[in-house]
PAROPA-152436 format. One record per residue (C-alpha): residue number from 1; residue in one letter; x, y, z. Coordinates in nm, 2 decimals. Layout:
N
- nr; rest; px; py; pz
- NUM; a; X; Y; Z
...
end
This chain:
137
- nr; rest; px; py; pz
- 1; m; 10.79; 13.20; 14.74
- 2; f; 10.81; 12.97; 15.03
- 3; r; 10.54; 12.73; 15.13
- 4; t; 10.39; 12.76; 15.46
- 5; g; 10.23; 12.48; 15.65
- 6; s; 9.88; 12.62; 15.59
- 7; e; 9.89; 12.58; 15.21
- 8; p; 9.76; 12.24; 15.08
- 9; k; 10.00; 12.03; 14.89
- 10; p; 9.89; 11.93; 14.54
- 11; k; 9.78; 11.56; 14.55
- 12; g; 9.67; 11.33; 14.26
- 13; v; 9.87; 11.50; 13.99
- 14; a; 10.08; 11.19; 13.93
- 15; l; 9.77; 10.98; 13.90
- 16; v; 9.61; 11.21; 13.64
- 17; f; 9.94; 11.20; 13.44
- 18; a; 9.96; 10.82; 13.47
- 19; i; 9.60; 10.78; 13.34
- 20; f; 9.67; 11.01; 13.05
- 21; l; 9.99; 10.82; 12.96
- 22; i; 9.81; 10.49; 12.98
- 23; v; 9.53; 10.62; 12.74
- 24; v; 9.78; 10.75; 12.49
- 25; v; 10.00; 10.44; 12.49
- 26; s; 9.68; 10.22; 12.46
- 27; g; 9.57; 10.43; 12.16
- 28; v; 9.91; 10.39; 11.99
- 29; l; 9.91; 10.02; 12.05
- 30; v; 9.56; 9.98; 11.90
- 31; l; 9.67; 10.18; 11.59
- 32; l; 9.98; 9.96; 11.56
- 33; m; 9.78; 9.64; 11.58
- 34; q; 9.54; 9.76; 11.31
- 35; w; 9.84; 9.86; 11.09
- 36; l; 10.00; 9.52; 11.13
- 37; n; 9.67; 9.34; 11.06
- 38; l; 9.63; 9.55; 10.74
- 39; g; 9.98; 9.46; 10.63
- 40; s; 9.91; 9.09; 10.69
- 41; q; 9.58; 9.11; 10.49
- 42; t; 9.77; 9.29; 10.20
- 43; s; 10.03; 9.01; 10.19
- 44; t; 9.76; 8.74; 10.18
- 45; n; 9.58; 8.92; 9.90
- 46; q; 9.90; 8.95; 9.70
- 47; v; 9.96; 8.58; 9.73
- 48; m; 9.60; 8.49; 9.63
- 49; h; 9.62; 8.72; 9.33
- 50; s; 9.95; 8.55; 9.22
- 51; r; 9.78; 8.21; 9.26
- 52; a; 9.48; 8.33; 9.05
- 53; l; 9.71; 8.45; 8.78
- 54; a; 9.90; 8.11; 8.78
- 55; a; 9.56; 7.93; 8.76
- 56; a; 9.45; 8.14; 8.46
- 57; q; 9.78; 8.09; 8.28
- 58; s; 9.74; 7.71; 8.35
- 59; g; 9.40; 7.73; 8.19
- 60; l; 9.55; 7.89; 7.87
- 61; d; 9.82; 7.63; 7.87
- 62; y; 9.55; 7.36; 7.88
- 63; a; 9.35; 7.52; 7.60
- 64; i; 9.66; 7.56; 7.38
- 65; y; 9.76; 7.19; 7.44
- 66; q; 9.40; 7.08; 7.35
- 67; i; 9.42; 7.28; 7.02
- 68; l; 9.76; 7.14; 6.93
- 69; k; 9.66; 6.79; 7.02
- 70; t; 9.31; 6.77; 6.86
- 71; n; 9.28; 7.08; 6.64
- 72; q; 8.96; 7.16; 6.82
- 73; c; 8.88; 7.48; 7.00
- 74; v; 8.67; 7.39; 7.31
- 75; s; 8.54; 7.63; 7.57
- 76; t; 8.52; 7.46; 7.91
- 77; t; 8.54; 7.50; 8.29
- 78; l; 8.80; 7.34; 8.50
- 79; s; 8.80; 7.29; 8.88
- 80; l; 9.16; 7.27; 9.00
- 81; t; 9.23; 7.04; 9.29
- 82; d; 9.61; 7.00; 9.33
- 83; g; 9.86; 7.20; 9.52
- 84; t; 9.84; 7.57; 9.59
- 85; l; 9.58; 7.61; 9.31
- 86; n; 9.33; 7.39; 9.49
- 87; g; 8.99; 7.55; 9.50
- 88; f; 9.03; 7.77; 9.19
- 89; t; 8.78; 7.75; 8.90
- 90; v; 8.91; 7.83; 8.55
- 91; v; 8.66; 7.93; 8.28
- 92; i; 8.82; 7.89; 7.93
- 93; r; 8.67; 8.06; 7.63
- 94; c; 8.80; 7.97; 7.28
- 95; s; 8.69; 8.11; 6.94
- 96; a; 8.83; 7.98; 6.61
- 97; y; 8.85; 8.20; 6.29
- 98; g; 8.93; 8.02; 5.97
- 99; p; 9.06; 7.84; 5.79
- 100; i; 9.22; 8.13; 5.62
- 101; s; 9.42; 8.07; 5.30
- 102; e; 9.75; 8.26; 5.28
- 103; a; 10.02; 8.20; 5.03
- 104; g; 9.88; 7.87; 4.93
- 105; s; 9.85; 7.73; 5.29
- 106; s; 9.55; 7.72; 5.52
- 107; h; 9.57; 7.86; 5.88
- 108; t; 9.33; 7.91; 6.17
- 109; w; 9.33; 8.20; 6.42
- 110; y; 9.24; 8.10; 6.78
- 111; s; 9.13; 8.36; 7.03
- 112; l; 9.18; 8.23; 7.39
- 113; s; 9.07; 8.36; 7.72
- 114; a; 9.10; 8.21; 8.07
- 115; r; 8.95; 8.35; 8.39
- 116; a; 9.05; 8.19; 8.72
- 117; y; 8.86; 8.27; 9.04
- 118; q; 8.81; 8.15; 9.39
- 119; g; 8.53; 8.26; 9.62
- 120; s; 8.21; 8.45; 9.52
- 121; v; 8.12; 8.81; 9.46
- 122; g; 8.06; 9.00; 9.78
- 123; q; 8.31; 8.80; 9.99
- 124; n; 8.63; 8.98; 10.10
- 125; t; 8.83; 8.67; 10.01
- 126; m; 8.71; 8.65; 9.65
- 127; v; 8.99; 8.67; 9.40
- 128; s; 8.99; 8.66; 9.01
- 129; r; 9.23; 8.70; 8.73
- 130; e; 9.19; 8.68; 8.35
- 131; v; 9.44; 8.64; 8.07
- 132; d; 9.40; 8.64; 7.70
- 133; t; 9.61; 8.53; 7.40
- 134; g; 9.59; 8.44; 7.04
- 135; l; 9.72; 8.14; 6.85
- 136; w; 9.79; 8.13; 6.47
- 137; i; 9.82; 7.77; 6.34
end
């Protein structure tokens, strides 16, 4: 059909489409920003958990060194202040079983546990790791 001069021409269709397009693009950008923020937070959490594991392993190393140096099993708490482990607290638990006589010699079994944490319960930045080992001397 042909238009005649008496029929009104559609006006404002481009404006409605432009507003719809702006709303859709804005929604996609908001979702993208949230997704990027989540990825960044996940990476930060992974780094902090790796540091907590390193702090706990350092606590075990310290406890083993103390046993080998002094033959004493001591439970203690350490506050780390150097490098990337700054701010971590390490709780070391040590239990000694023995001496146990075996084949004419005397040995002691040490059960060691180290828990490293930073922050406090309820905070979204709280991180904690625990490692255990045994030592037969």
